[in-house]
PyMOL commands that place a pseudoatom at each C-alpha (Angstrom):
pseudoatom trace, name=CA, resn=MET, resi=1, chain=A, elem=C, hetatm=0, pos=[14.973, -20.646, -2.553]
pseudoatom trace, name=CA, resn=ALA, resi=2, chain=A, elem=C, hetatm=0, pos=[12.765, -20.067, 0.481]
pseudoatom trace, name=CA, resn=PRO, resi=3, chain=A, elem=C, hetatm=0, pos=[13.097, -16.746, 2.316]
pseudoatom trace, name=CA, resn=ALA, resi=4, chain=A, elem=C, hetatm=0, pos=[15.502, -16.844, 5.243]
pseudoatom trace, name=CA, resn=PRO, resi=5, chain=A, elem=C, hetatm=0, pos=[14.122, -16.680, 8.801]
pseudoatom trace, name=CA, resn=GLY, resi=6, chain=A, elem=C, hetatm=0, pos=[13.682, -13.101, 9.916]
pseudoatom trace, name=CA, resn=SER, resi=7, chain=A, elem=C, hetatm=0, pos=[14.154, -11.779, 6.383]
pseudoatom trace, name=CA, resn=LEU, resi=8, chain=A, elem=C, hetatm=0, pos=[10.864, -9.846, 6.397]
pseudoatom trace, name=CA, resn=THR, resi=9, chain=A, elem=C, hetatm=0, pos=[11.298, -6.746, 8.555]
pseudoatom trace, name=CA, resn=VAL, resi=10, chain=A, elem=C, hetatm=0, pos=[8.524, -4.838, 10.306]
pseudoatom trace, name=CA, resn=ALA, resi=11, chain=A, elem=C, hetatm=0, pos=[8.376, -1.502, 12.123]
pseudoatom trace, name=CA, resn=VAL, resi=12, chain=A, elem=C, hetatm=0, pos=[5.637, -0.823, 14.673]
pseudoatom trace, name=CA, resn=VAL, resi=13, chain=A, elem=C, hetatm=0, pos=[4.587, 2.696, 15.632]
pseudoatom trace, name=CA, resn=ASP, resi=14, chain=A, elem=C, hetatm=0, pos=[2.016, 3.088, 18.404]
pseudoatom trace, name=CA, resn=ASP, resi=15, chain=A, elem=C, hetatm=0, pos=[1.805, 5.341, 21.459]
pseudoatom trace, name=CA, resn=HIS, resi=16, chain=A, elem=C, hetatm=0, pos=[0.822, 2.509, 23.789]
pseudoatom trace, name=CA, resn=PRO, resi=17, chain=A, elem=C, hetatm=0, pos=[3.707, 0.201, 24.833]
pseudoatom trace, name=CA, resn=VAL, resi=18, chain=A, elem=C, hetatm=0, pos=[1.285, -2.610, 25.619]
pseudoatom trace, name=CA, resn=VAL, resi=19, chain=A, elem=C, hetatm=0, pos=[0.052, -2.559, 22.008]
pseudoatom trace, name=CA, resn=ILE, resi=20, chain=A, elem=C, hetatm=0, pos=[3.609, -2.640, 20.669]
pseudoatom trace, name=CA, resn=GLU, resi=21, chain=A, elem=C, hetatm=0, pos=[4.436, -5.568, 22.959]
pseudoatom trace, name=CA, resn=GLY, resi=22, chain=A, elem=C, hetatm=0, pos=[1.315, -7.388, 21.806]
pseudoatom trace, name=CA, resn=ILE, resi=23, chain=A, elem=C, hetatm=0, pos=[2.165, -6.938, 18.128]
pseudoatom trace, name=CA, resn=GLN, resi=24, chain=A, elem=C, hetatm=0, pos=[5.732, -8.066, 18.759]
pseudoatom trace, name=CA, resn=THR, resi=25, chain=A, elem=C, hetatm=0, pos=[4.403, -11.208, 20.427]
pseudoatom trace, name=CA, resn=TRP, resi=26, chain=A, elem=C, hetatm=0, pos=[2.054, -11.907, 17.511]
pseudoatom trace, name=CA, resn=LEU, resi=27, chain=A, elem=C, hetatm=0, pos=[4.801, -11.424, 14.948]
pseudoatom trace, name=CA, resn=SER, resi=28, chain=A, elem=C, hetatm=0, pos=[7.349, -13.429, 16.906]
pseudoatom trace, name=CA, resn=GLU, resi=29, chain=A, elem=C, hetatm=0, pos=[5.353, -16.538, 16.039]
pseudoatom trace, name=CA, resn=GLU, resi=30, chain=A, elem=C, hetatm=0, pos=[6.174, -15.998, 12.351]
pseudoatom trace, name=CA, resn=PRO, resi=31, chain=A, elem=C, hetatm=0, pos=[9.700, -17.304, 11.622]
pseudoatom trace, name=CA, resn=LEU, resi=32, chain=A, elem=C, hetatm=0, pos=[10.146, -15.129, 8.534]
pseudoatom trace, name=CA, resn=VAL, resi=33, chain=A, elem=C, hetatm=0, pos=[9.362, -11.909, 10.411]
pseudoatom trace, name=CA, resn=SER, resi=34, chain=A, elem=C, hetatm=0, pos=[11.630, -9.758, 12.561]
pseudoatom trace, name=CA, resn=VAL, resi=35, chain=A, elem=C, hetatm=0, pos=[10.668, -6.457, 14.194]
pseudoatom trace, name=CA, resn=ARG, resi=36, chain=A, elem=C, hetatm=0, pos=[13.316, -3.900, 13.261]
pseudoatom trace, name=CA, resn=HIS, resi=37, chain=A, elem=C, hetatm=0, pos=[11.920, -0.754, 14.909]
pseudoatom trace, name=CA, resn=THR, resi=38, chain=A, elem=C, hetatm=0, pos=[9.340, 0.261, 17.489]
pseudoatom trace, name=CA, resn=GLY, resi=39, chain=A, elem=C, hetatm=0, pos=[8.339, 3.725, 18.609]
pseudoatom trace, name=CA, resn=GLU, resi=40, chain=A, elem=C, hetatm=0, pos=[5.543, 6.205, 19.160]
pseudoatom trace, name=CA, resn=SER, resi=41, chain=A, elem=C, hetatm=0, pos=[6.340, 8.736, 16.430]
pseudoatom trace, name=CA, resn=SER, resi=42, chain=A, elem=C, hetatm=0, pos=[5.430, 8.527, 12.745]
pseudoatom trace, name=CA, resn=ASP, resi=43, chain=A, elem=C, hetatm=0, pos=[8.459, 10.702, 11.976]
pseudoatom trace, name=CA, resn=VAL, resi=44, chain=A, elem=C, hetatm=0, pos=[10.484, 7.732, 10.793]
pseudoatom trace, name=CA, resn=ALA, resi=45, chain=A, elem=C, hetatm=0, pos=[12.731, 7.305, 7.796]
pseudoatom trace, name=CA, resn=PRO, resi=46, chain=A, elem=C, hetatm=0, pos=[10.929, 6.046, 4.688]
pseudoatom trace, name=CA, resn=CYS, resi=47, chain=A, elem=C, hetatm=0, pos=[11.476, 2.325, 4.076]
pseudoatom trace, name=CA, resn=ILE, resi=48, chain=A, elem=C, hetatm=0, pos=[12.608, 1.806, 7.669]
pseudoatom trace, name=CA, resn=ALA, resi=49, chain=A, elem=C, hetatm=0, pos=[11.349, -1.767, 7.230]
pseudoatom trace, name=CA, resn=ASP, resi=50, chain=A, elem=C, hetatm=0, pos=[9.576, -3.865, 4.625]
pseudoatom trace, name=CA, resn=VAL, resi=51, chain=A, elem=C, hetatm=0, pos=[6.261, -3.088, 6.325]
pseudoatom trace, name=CA, resn=LEU, resi=52, chain=A, elem=C, hetatm=0, pos=[5.298, -0.352, 8.781]
pseudoatom trace, name=CA, resn=VAL, resi=53, chain=A, elem=C, hetatm=0, pos=[2.356, -0.993, 11.122]
pseudoatom trace, name=CA, resn=LEU, resi=54, chain=A, elem=C, hetatm=0, pos=[1.132, 2.504, 11.975]
pseudoatom trace, name=CA, resn=ASP, resi=55, chain=A, elem=C, hetatm=0, pos=[-1.374, 3.484, 14.638]
pseudoatom trace, name=CA, resn=LEU, resi=56, chain=A, elem=C, hetatm=0, pos=[-3.471, 6.293, 13.165]
pseudoatom trace, name=CA, resn=ASN, resi=57, chain=A, elem=C, hetatm=0, pos=[-3.887, 8.179, 16.445]
pseudoatom trace, name=CA, resn=LEU, resi=58, chain=A, elem=C, hetatm=0, pos=[-0.541, 9.095, 18.005]
pseudoatom trace, name=CA, resn=ASN, resi=59, chain=A, elem=C, hetatm=0, pos=[-0.645, 11.192, 21.172]
pseudoatom trace, name=CA, resn=GLY, resi=60, chain=A, elem=C, hetatm=0, pos=[-3.992, 12.647, 20.191]
pseudoatom trace, name=CA, resn=ARG, resi=61, chain=A, elem=C, hetatm=0, pos=[-3.028, 13.441, 16.574]
pseudoatom trace, name=CA, resn=LEU, resi=62, chain=A, elem=C, hetatm=0, pos=[-4.561, 11.700, 13.565]
pseudoatom trace, name=CA, resn=VAL, resi=63, chain=A, elem=C, hetatm=0, pos=[-1.641, 10.846, 11.275]
pseudoatom trace, name=CA, resn=VAL, resi=64, chain=A, elem=C, hetatm=0, pos=[-3.386, 9.893, 8.025]
pseudoatom trace, name=CA, resn=ASP, resi=65, chain=A, elem=C, hetatm=0, pos=[-1.382, 12.585, 6.206]
pseudoatom trace, name=CA, resn=ASP, resi=66, chain=A, elem=C, hetatm=0, pos=[1.822, 10.852, 7.293]
pseudoatom trace, name=CA, resn=ILE, resi=67, chain=A, elem=C, hetatm=0, pos=[0.708, 7.739, 5.403]
pseudoatom trace, name=CA, resn=ALA, resi=68, chain=A, elem=C, hetatm=0, pos=[0.882, 9.691, 2.144]
pseudoatom trace, name=CA, resn=ARG, resi=69, chain=A, elem=C, hetatm=0, pos=[4.398, 10.955, 2.884]
pseudoatom trace, name=CA, resn=LEU, resi=70, chain=A, elem=C, hetatm=0, pos=[5.672, 7.495, 3.734]
pseudoatom trace, name=CA, resn=ALA, resi=71, chain=A, elem=C, hetatm=0, pos=[3.833, 5.706, 0.935]
pseudoatom trace, name=CA, resn=GLU, resi=72, chain=A, elem=C, hetatm=0, pos=[5.057, 8.173, -1.667]
pseudoatom trace, name=CA, resn=ALA, resi=73, chain=A, elem=C, hetatm=0, pos=[8.616, 7.352, -0.604]
pseudoatom trace, name=CA, resn=GLY, resi=74, chain=A, elem=C, hetatm=0, pos=[7.960, 3.657, -1.169]
pseudoatom trace, name=CA, resn=GLN, resi=75, chain=A, elem=C, hetatm=0, pos=[7.124, 2.523, 2.364]
pseudoatom trace, name=CA, resn=ARG, resi=76, chain=A, elem=C, hetatm=0, pos=[4.468, -0.184, 2.658]
pseudoatom trace, name=CA, resn=VAL, resi=77, chain=A, elem=C, hetatm=0, pos=[2.120, 1.016, 5.409]
pseudoatom trace, name=CA, resn=ILE, resi=78, chain=A, elem=C, hetatm=0, pos=[-0.582, -0.881, 7.272]
pseudoatom trace, name=CA, resn=ALA, resi=79, chain=A, elem=C, hetatm=0, pos=[-3.021, 1.454, 8.994]
pseudoatom trace, name=CA, resn=PHE, resi=80, chain=A, elem=C, hetatm=0, pos=[-3.817, 0.024, 12.453]
pseudoatom trace, name=CA, resn=SER, resi=81, chain=A, elem=C, hetatm=0, pos=[-6.523, 1.776, 14.414]
pseudoatom trace, name=CA, resn=GLN, resi=82, chain=A, elem=C, hetatm=0, pos=[-9.423, 1.611, 16.807]
pseudoatom trace, name=CA, resn=PHE, resi=83, chain=A, elem=C, hetatm=0, pos=[-11.166, 4.217, 14.642]
pseudoatom trace, name=CA, resn=THR, resi=84, chain=A, elem=C, hetatm=0, pos=[-13.131, 2.368, 11.951]
pseudoatom trace, name=CA, resn=GLU, resi=85, chain=A, elem=C, hetatm=0, pos=[-15.428, 5.058, 10.590]
pseudoatom trace, name=CA, resn=GLN, resi=86, chain=A, elem=C, hetatm=0, pos=[-15.846, 4.913, 6.812]
pseudoatom trace, name=CA, resn=ARG, resi=87, chain=A, elem=C, hetatm=0, pos=[-14.084, 8.247, 6.343]
pseudoatom trace, name=CA, resn=VAL, resi=88, chain=A, elem=C, hetatm=0, pos=[-11.005, 7.145, 8.287]
pseudoatom trace, name=CA, resn=VAL, resi=89, chain=A, elem=C, hetatm=0, pos=[-10.721, 3.821, 6.480]
pseudoatom trace, name=CA, resn=LEU, resi=90, chain=A, elem=C, hetatm=0, pos=[-11.184, 5.324, 3.010]
pseudoatom trace, name=CA, resn=GLU, resi=91, chain=A, elem=C, hetatm=0, pos=[-8.833, 8.237, 3.660]
pseudoatom trace, name=CA, resn=SER, resi=92, chain=A, elem=C, hetatm=0, pos=[-6.158, 5.840, 4.921]
pseudoatom trace, name=CA, resn=LEU, resi=93, chain=A, elem=C, hetatm=0, pos=[-6.411, 3.647, 1.827]
pseudoatom trace, name=CA, resn=GLU, resi=94, chain=A, elem=C, hetatm=0, pos=[-6.548, 6.653, -0.480]
pseudoatom trace, name=CA, resn=ALA, resi=95, chain=A, elem=C, hetatm=0, pos=[-3.436, 8.092, 1.187]
pseudoatom trace, name=CA, resn=GLY, resi=96, chain=A, elem=C, hetatm=0, pos=[-1.562, 4.948, 0.217]
pseudoatom trace, name=CA, resn=ALA, resi=97, chain=A, elem=C, hetatm=0, pos=[-1.972, 2.405, 3.014]
pseudoatom trace, name=CA, resn=CYS, resi=98, chain=A, elem=C, hetatm=0, pos=[-1.627, -1.144, 1.713]
pseudoatom trace, name=CA, resn=GLU, resi=99, chain=A, elem=C, hetatm=0, pos=[-4.213, -2.419, 4.165]
pseudoatom trace, name=CA, resn=PHE, resi=100, chain=A, elem=C, hetatm=0, pos=[-6.429, -1.234, 7.028]
pseudoatom trace, name=CA, resn=VAL, resi=101, chain=A, elem=C, hetatm=0, pos=[-6.585, -3.414, 10.144]
pseudoatom trace, name=CA, resn=ALA, resi=102, chain=A, elem=C, hetatm=0, pos=[-8.880, -2.570, 13.041]
pseudoatom trace, name=CA, resn=LYS, resi=103, chain=A, elem=C, hetatm=0, pos=[-7.316, -3.109, 16.469]
pseudoatom trace, name=CA, resn=ASN, resi=104, chain=A, elem=C, hetatm=0, pos=[-10.125, -5.456, 17.457]
pseudoatom trace, name=CA, resn=GLU, resi=105, chain=A, elem=C, hetatm=0, pos=[-9.549, -7.766, 14.484]
pseudoatom trace, name=CA, resn=GLY, resi=106, chain=A, elem=C, hetatm=0, pos=[-6.824, -9.692, 16.239]
pseudoatom trace, name=CA, resn=ARG, resi=107, chain=A, elem=C, hetatm=0, pos=[-3.613, -11.509, 15.457]
pseudoatom trace, name=CA, resn=ALA, resi=108, chain=A, elem=C, hetatm=0, pos=[-4.587, -13.482, 12.351]
pseudoatom trace, name=CA, resn=HIS, resi=109, chain=A, elem=C, hetatm=0, pos=[-5.746, -10.458, 10.364]
pseudoatom trace, name=CA, resn=LEU, resi=110, chain=A, elem=C, hetatm=0, pos=[-2.740, -8.340, 11.303]
pseudoatom trace, name=CA, resn=VAL, resi=111, chain=A, elem=C, hetatm=0, pos=[-0.226, -11.080, 10.520]
pseudoatom trace, name=CA, resn=ASN, resi=112, chain=A, elem=C, hetatm=0, pos=[-1.963, -11.907, 7.233]
pseudoatom trace, name=CA, resn=ALA, resi=113, chain=A, elem=C, hetatm=0, pos=[-1.992, -8.230, 6.306]
pseudoatom trace, name=CA, resn=VAL, resi=114, chain=A, elem=C, hetatm=0, pos=[1.742, -7.910, 7.060]
pseudoatom trace, name=CA, resn=LEU, resi=115, chain=A, elem=C, hetatm=0, pos=[2.621, -10.963, 4.972]
pseudoatom trace, name=CA, resn=ALA, resi=116, chain=A, elem=C, hetatm=0, pos=[0.390, -9.842, 2.103]
pseudoatom trace, name=CA, resn=ALA, resi=117, chain=A, elem=C, hetatm=0, pos=[1.740, -6.290, 2.097]
pseudoatom trace, name=CA, resn=ALA, resi=118, chain=A, elem=C, hetatm=0, pos=[5.335, -7.530, 2.112]
pseudoatom trace, name=CA, resn=GLY, resi=119, chain=A, elem=C, hetatm=0, pos=[4.565, -9.728, -0.896]
pseudoatom trace, name=CA, resn=ASP, resi=120, chain=A, elem=C, hetatm=0, pos=[2.599, -6.974, -2.688]
pseudoatom trace, name=CA, resn=ARG, resi=121, chain=A, elem=C, hetatm=0, pos=[-0.515, -9.148, -2.547]
pseudoatom trace, name=CA, resn=PRO, resi=122, chain=A, elem=C, hetatm=0, pos=[-4.074, -8.025, -1.760]
pseudoatom trace, name=CA, resn=TYR, resi=123, chain=A, elem=C, hetatm=0, pos=[-5.616, -8.707, 1.624]
pseudoatom trace, name=CA, resn=VAL, resi=124, chain=A, elem=C, hetatm=0, pos=[-8.870, -7.171, 2.815]
pseudoatom trace, name=CA, resn=THR, resi=125, chain=A, elem=C, hetatm=0, pos=[-9.898, -7.335, 6.464]
pseudoatom trace, name=CA, resn=PRO, resi=126, chain=A, elem=C, hetatm=0, pos=[-13.590, -7.560, 7.447]
pseudoatom trace, name=CA, resn=THR, resi=127, chain=A, elem=C, hetatm=0, pos=[-13.535, -3.903, 8.500]
pseudoatom trace, name=CA, resn=ALA, resi=128, chain=A, elem=C, hetatm=0, pos=[-12.097, -2.697, 5.204]
pseudoatom trace, name=CA, resn=ALA, resi=129, chain=A, elem=C, hetatm=0, pos=[-14.403, -4.989, 3.228]
pseudoatom trace, name=CA, resn=GLY, resi=130, chain=A, elem=C, hetatm=0, pos=[-17.450, -3.599, 5.001]
pseudoatom trace, name=CA, resn=VAL, resi=131, chain=A, elem=C, hetatm=0, pos=[-16.404, -0.033, 4.244]
pseudoatom trace, name=CA, resn=LEU, resi=132, chain=A, elem=C, hetatm=0, pos=[-15.567, -0.775, 0.611]
pseudoatom trace, name=CA, resn=VAL, resi=133, chain=A, elem=C, hetatm=0, pos=[-18.892, -2.537, 0.044]
pseudoatom trace, name=CA, resn=GLY, resi=134, chain=A, elem=C, hetatm=0, pos=[-20.691, 0.480, 1.477]
pseudoatom trace, name=CA, resn=ASP, resi=135, chain=A, elem=C, hetatm=0, pos=[-18.740, 2.924, -0.654]
pseudoatom trace, name=CA, resn=ARG, resi=136, chain=A, elem=C, hetatm=0, pos=[-20.566, 3.737, -3.893]
pseudoatom trace, name=CA, resn=GLY, resi=137, chain=A, elem=C, hetatm=0, pos=[-17.244, 4.169, -5.678]
pseudoatom trace, name=CA, resn=ALA, resi=138, chain=A, elem=C, hetatm=0, pos=[-15.789, 0.964, -4.265]
pseudoatom trace, name=CA, resn=ASN, resi=139, chain=A, elem=C, hetatm=0, pos=[-15.137, -0.718, -7.617]
pseudoatom trace, name=CA, resn=ARG, resi=140, chain=A, elem=C, hetatm=0, pos=[-12.758, 2.098, -8.480]
pseudoatom trace, name=CA, resn=PRO, resi=141, chain=A, elem=C, hetatm=0, pos=[-9.494, 1.749, -6.538]
pseudoatom trace, name=CA, resn=ARG, resi=142, chain=A, elem=C, hetatm=0, pos=[-8.244, 4.779, -4.671]
pseudoatom trace, name=CA, resn=LEU, resi=143, chain=A, elem=C, hetatm=0, pos=[-4.859, 5.419, -6.235]
pseudoatom trace, name=CA, resn=SER, resi=144, chain=A, elem=C, hetatm=0, pos=[-2.525, 7.998, -4.756]
pseudoatom trace, name=CA, resn=ALA, resi=145, chain=A, elem=C, hetatm=0, pos=[-1.232, 10.868, -6.871]
pseudoatom trace, name=CA, resn=GLN, resi=146, chain=A, elem=C, hetatm=0, pos=[2.177, 9.205, -7.098]
pseudoatom trace, name=CA, resn=GLU, resi=147, chain=A, elem=C, hetatm=0, pos=[0.653, 5.906, -8.209]
pseudoatom trace, name=CA, resn=ARG, resi=148, chain=A, elem=C, hetatm=0, pos=[-1.367, 7.660, -10.926]
pseudoatom trace, name=CA, resn=THR, resi=149, chain=A, elem=C, hetatm=0, pos=[1.686, 9.614, -12.106]
pseudoatom trace, name=CA, resn=ALA, resi=150, chain=A, elem=C, hetatm=0, pos=[3.879, 6.522, -12.268]
pseudoatom trace, name=CA, resn=LEU, resi=151, chain=A, elem=C, hetatm=0, pos=[1.237, 4.625, -14.218]
pseudoatom trace, name=CA, resn=LEU, resi=152, chain=A, elem=C, hetatm=0, pos=[0.652, 7.458, -16.677]
pseudoatom trace, name=CA, resn=TRP, resi=153, chain=A, elem=C, hetatm=0, pos=[4.322, 7.877, -17.524]
pseudoatom trace, name=CA, resn=TRP, resi=154, chain=A, elem=C, hetatm=0, pos=[4.817, 4.109, -17.647]
pseudoatom trace, name=CA, resn=PHE, resi=155, chain=A, elem=C, hetatm=0, pos=[1.890, 3.854, -20.066]
pseudoatom trace, name=CA, resn=GLN, resi=156, chain=A, elem=C, hetatm=0, pos=[3.543, 6.504, -22.235]
pseudoatom trace, name=CA, resn=SER, resi=157, chain=A, elem=C, hetatm=0, pos=[6.117, 3.867, -23.206]
pseudoatom trace, name=CA, resn=MET, resi=158, chain=A, elem=C, hetatm=0, pos=[8.645, 5.222, -20.743]
pseudoatom trace, name=CA, resn=SER, resi=159, chain=A, elem=C, hetatm=0, pos=[10.900, 2.664, -19.061]
pseudoatom trace, name=CA, resn=LYS, resi=160, chain=A, elem=C, hetatm=0, pos=[10.620, 2.391, -15.293]
pseudoatom trace, name=CA, resn=ALA, resi=161, chain=A, elem=C, hetatm=0, pos=[14.113, 3.886, -15.084]
pseudoatom trace, name=CA, resn=SER, resi=162, chain=A, elem=C, hetatm=0, pos=[12.918, 6.925, -17.055]
pseudoatom trace, name=CA, resn=VAL, resi=163, chain=A, elem=C, hetatm=0, pos=[9.838, 7.246, -14.875]
pseudoatom trace, name=CA, resn=ALA, resi=164, chain=A, elem=C, hetatm=0, pos=[12.048, 7.086, -11.785]
pseudoatom trace, name=CA, resn=ARG, resi=165, chain=A, elem=C, hetatm=0, pos=[14.339, 9.861, -13.057]
pseudoatom trace, name=CA, resn=ARG, resi=166, chain=A, elem=C, hetatm=0, pos=[11.395, 12.066, -13.961]
pseudoatom trace, name=CA, resn=MET, resi=167, chain=A, elem=C, hetatm=0, pos=[9.729, 11.523, -10.582]
pseudoatom trace, name=CA, resn=GLY, resi=168, chain=A, elem=C, hetatm=0, pos=[12.981, 11.888, -8.658]
pseudoatom trace, name=CA, resn=VAL, resi=169, chain=A, elem=C, hetatm=0, pos=[12.688, 8.490, -7.000]
pseudoatom trace, name=CA, resn=SER, resi=170, chain=A, elem=C, hetatm=0, pos=[14.350, 5.090, -7.363]
pseudoatom trace, name=CA, resn=VAL, resi=171, chain=A, elem=C, hetatm=0, pos=[13.296, 2.404, -9.831]
pseudoatom trace, name=CA, resn=HIS, resi=172, chain=A, elem=C, hetatm=0, pos=[12.413, 0.285, -6.792]
pseudoatom trace, name=CA, resn=THR, resi=173, chain=A, elem=C, hetatm=0, pos=[9.947, 2.959, -5.673]
pseudoatom trace, name=CA, resn=VAL, resi=174, chain=A, elem=C, hetatm=0, pos=[8.362, 3.112, -9.141]
pseudoatom trace, name=CA, resn=ASP, resi=175, chain=A, elem=C, hetatm=0, pos=[7.980, -0.678, -8.982]
pseudoatom trace, name=CA, resn=ILE, resi=176, chain=A, elem=C, hetatm=0, pos=[6.235, -0.301, -5.617]
pseudoatom trace, name=CA, resn=TYR, resi=177, chain=A, elem=C, hetatm=0, pos=[3.822, 2.314, -7.008]
pseudoatom trace, name=CA, resn=ILE, resi=178, chain=A, elem=C, hetatm=0, pos=[2.881, 0.026, -9.904]
pseudoatom trace, name=CA, resn=ARG, resi=179, chain=A, elem=C, hetatm=0, pos=[2.592, -3.101, -7.746]
pseudoatom trace, name=CA, resn=ARG, resi=180, chain=A, elem=C, hetatm=0, pos=[0.508, -1.195, -5.210]
pseudoatom trace, name=CA, resn=ALA, resi=181, chain=A, elem=C, hetatm=0, pos=[-1.871, -0.068, -7.965]
pseudoatom trace, name=CA, resn=ARG, resi=182, chain=A, elem=C, hetatm=0, pos=[-2.203, -3.701, -9.082]
pseudoatom trace, name=CA, resn=VAL, resi=183, chain=A, elem=C, hetatm=0, pos=[-2.992, -4.758, -5.520]
pseudoatom trace, name=CA, resn=LYS, resi=184, chain=A, elem=C, hetatm=0, pos=[-5.653, -2.064, -5.202]
pseudoatom trace, name=CA, resn=TYR, resi=185, chain=A, elem=C, hetatm=0, pos=[-7.337, -3.221, -8.411]
pseudoatom trace, name=CA, resn=ALA, resi=186, chain=A, elem=C, hetatm=0, pos=[-7.248, -6.828, -7.173]
pseudoatom trace, name=CA, resn=GLN, resi=187, chain=A, elem=C, hetatm=0, pos=[-8.778, -5.745, -3.860]
pseudoatom trace, name=CA, resn=VAL, resi=188, chain=A, elem=C, hetatm=0, pos=[-11.877, -4.478, -5.673]
pseudoatom trace, name=CA, resn=GLY, resi=189, chain=A, elem=C, hetatm=0, pos=[-12.166, -7.579, -7.845]
pseudoatom trace, name=CA, resn=ARG, resi=190, chain=A, elem=C, hetatm=0, pos=[-10.644, -6.111, -11.017]
pseudoatom trace, name=CA, resn=SER, resi=191, chain=A, elem=C, hetatm=0, pos=[-7.279, -7.818, -11.322]
pseudoatom trace, name=CA, resn=ALA, resi=192, chain=A, elem=C, hetatm=0, pos=[-4.759, -6.327, -13.741]
pseudoatom trace, name=CA, resn=PRO, resi=193, chain=A, elem=C, hetatm=0, pos=[-1.794, -8.707, -14.003]
pseudoatom trace, name=CA, resn=THR, resi=194, chain=A, elem=C, hetatm=0, pos=[-0.329, -7.234, -17.202]
pseudoatom trace, name=CA, resn=LYS, resi=195, chain=A, elem=C, hetatm=0, pos=[0.524, -3.748, -18.403]
pseudoatom trace, name=CA, resn=ALA, resi=196, chain=A, elem=C, hetatm=0, pos=[-2.243, -3.948, -21.005]
pseudoatom trace, name=CA, resn=ASP, resi=197, chain=A, elem=C, hetatm=0, pos=[-4.753, -4.883, -18.282]
pseudoatom trace, name=CA, resn=MET, resi=198, chain=A, elem=C, hetatm=0, pos=[-3.603, -1.965, -16.135]
pseudoatom trace, name=CA, resn=LEU, resi=199, chain=A, elem=C, hetatm=0, pos=[-3.972, 0.433, -19.041]
pseudoatom trace, name=CA, resn=ALA, resi=200, chain=A, elem=C, hetatm=0, pos=[-7.465, -0.853, -19.794]
pseudoatom trace, name=CA, resn=ARG, resi=201, chain=A, elem=C, hetatm=0, pos=[-8.509, -0.408, -16.160]
pseudoatom trace, name=CA, resn=ALA, resi=202, chain=A, elem=C, hetatm=0, pos=[-7.067, 3.102, -16.016]
pseudoatom trace, name=CA, resn=ILE, resi=203, chain=A, elem=C, hetatm=0, pos=[-8.944, 4.115, -19.170]
pseudoatom trace, name=CA, resn=GLU, resi=204, chain=A, elem=C, hetatm=0, pos=[-12.179, 2.548, -17.870]
pseudoatom trace, name=CA, resn=ASP, resi=205, chain=A, elem=C, hetatm=0, pos=[-11.876, 4.620, -14.696]
pseudoatom trace, name=CA, resn=GLY, resi=206, chain=A, elem=C, hetatm=0, pos=[-10.986, 7.851, -16.457]
pseudoatom trace, name=CA, resn=LEU, resi=207, chain=A, elem=C, hetatm=0, pos=[-7.542, 7.995, -14.878]
pseudoatom trace, name=CA, resn=VAL, resi=208, chain=A, elem=C, hetatm=0, pos=[-6.066, 8.419, -18.347]
pseudoatom trace, name=CA, resn=ARG, resi=209, chain=A, elem=C, hetatm=0, pos=[-7.482, 9.025, -21.809]
pseudoatom trace, name=CA, resn=PRO, resi=210, chain=A, elem=C, hetatm=0, pos=[-6.305, 7.137, -24.897]
pseudoatom trace, name=CA, resn=ASP, resi=211, chain=A, elem=C, hetatm=0, pos=[-5.037, 10.403, -26.373]
pseudoatom trace, name=CA, resn=ASP, resi=212, chain=A, elem=C, hetatm=0, pos=[-2.933, 10.967, -23.214]
pseudoatom trace, name=CA, resn=ILE, resi=213, chain=A, elem=C, hetatm=0, pos=[-0.854, 7.979, -24.224]
pseudoatom trace, name=CA, resn=THR, resi=214, chain=A, elem=C, hetatm=0, pos=[1.935, 8.503, -26.722]
pseudoatom trace, name=CA, resn=GLY, resi=215, chain=A, elem=C, hetatm=0, pos=[2.358, 5.327, -28.734]
pseudoatom trace, name=CA, resn=TYR, resi=216, chain=A, elem=C, hetatm=0, pos=[-0.888, 3.944, -27.332]
pseudoatom trace, name=CA, resn=GLU, resi=217, chain=A, elem=C, hetatm=0, pos=[-0.588, 0.529, -29.003]
pseudoatom trace, name=CA, resn=SER, resi=218, chain=A, elem=C, hetatm=0, pos=[2.995, -0.049, -27.888]
pseudoatom trace, name=CA, resn=ALA, resi=219, chain=A, elem=C, hetatm=0, pos=[2.150, 1.076, -24.356]
pseudoatom trace, name=CA, resn=ALA, resi=220, chain=A, elem=C, hetatm=0, pos=[-0.681, -1.459, -24.245]
pseudoatom trace, name=CA, resn=VAL, resi=221, chain=A, elem=C, hetatm=0, pos=[1.566, -4.392, -25.055]
pseudoatom trace, name=CA, resn=GLY, resi=222, chain=A, elem=C, hetatm=0, pos=[4.943, -3.279, -23.716]
pseudoatom trace, name=CA, resn=VAL, resi=223, chain=A, elem=C, hetatm=0, pos=[6.482, -4.783, -20.640]
pseudoatom trace, name=CA, resn=GLY, resi=224, chain=A, elem=C, hetatm=0, pos=[8.409, -1.644, -19.561]
for i in range(1, 224): cmd.bond("trace and resi %d" % i, "trace and resi %d" % (i + 1))
show_as sticks, trace
zoom trace
């Protein structure tokens, strides 16, 4: 069954009303999308919408740290900024942003990023691609601490429900951590569609060691 019109919700946080109005206009052309919240403060409830478009500079304050707080609670965040320095882009992605969209990249890239983030699919804008290509560690995805923790415990043959209880979050949030890690691997050209693939990638990158995994063989083939 196709998604219902307006079933994908978006929140927009920016300290310039004209930017918010512009994004609303762009998104209004997508029948599946509805804007649930707008505002100029990043102090919003986690999971306020399926996707949060967040300006990184709010009233003179860089809010990259807020990405981590929101992402760790399961919120899909798109960093939206006029600042495109390598450090800002990489720190935003490392903090847990699903995508980075520069404000000068226009409607198509923002809308595509929103749709991809909502579907837990990879999408890399020209700005992010340029930064990742220039980053010497670009073939290693920048997983957040929560993503690494969820993967490690999942690899240890724990069910997602057990991981959720241990982390103090919902099973839905654990699913988001794992899907987000998959997206990040796909973004750097190292897709990991299965649990075994994810485990192999994590071992290759030194995120886990084989002897960290209890029941290593079962973890490699389990579906959790």
